[in-house]
N, C-alpha and C positions, 0 to 999 in steps of 0.2 A: 509312675501309677501302675507300670509294668513290673516293677520290685515287690509291689503291693500284691500284685496278680500274680506273681511268680510264690512271693511268700506261702498266700491262701492255699494255693492248689498242694503246696506241699505239706502243708498240714492239717492239708482236711481229713485226715486220719491219724492227725495227733497227737497224744494225750494231754493234755497241761501242762505238766510237768515238762512232758519232751520239746513241748512250744516253749517254754521259760527259755529252755536250755537251749533250745536250739536261734533261737534271740538271741541271747547272753552271746553264744560261740559266734555268733556275725552267718548272718542267713543269706548275705548279697555272696557271699563265696558255694556258701550251697544251691546257689538259683539258679549258679552257671555249671553245677555238678550233681544234674537231678538225679544221676545213678548211682550216689554215692550211699554207703547202706548206715548213712548218718542214726537215722533216728534206730535202729537195730546196735547200734553199738553205742548208746548213750543207756539202752536194754540193759545190757551187762553190765553196768555198772551201778544196778539199783537191787 
C-alpha cells in the first residue's frame, strides 16, 4: 500500500506516456528519491 500511495502521488501530474516509462524504469527507486527530476528528463527524449 505504501508503494502504491507513493506511486500515485508522484504520477498524479504525469502524462500517460510518462507513467508507462516511469513504471518500466522502476517506480520503487524514484519513490525513495521524490526530488529527482525524472519526469522532466523523460520529456527531453520526446
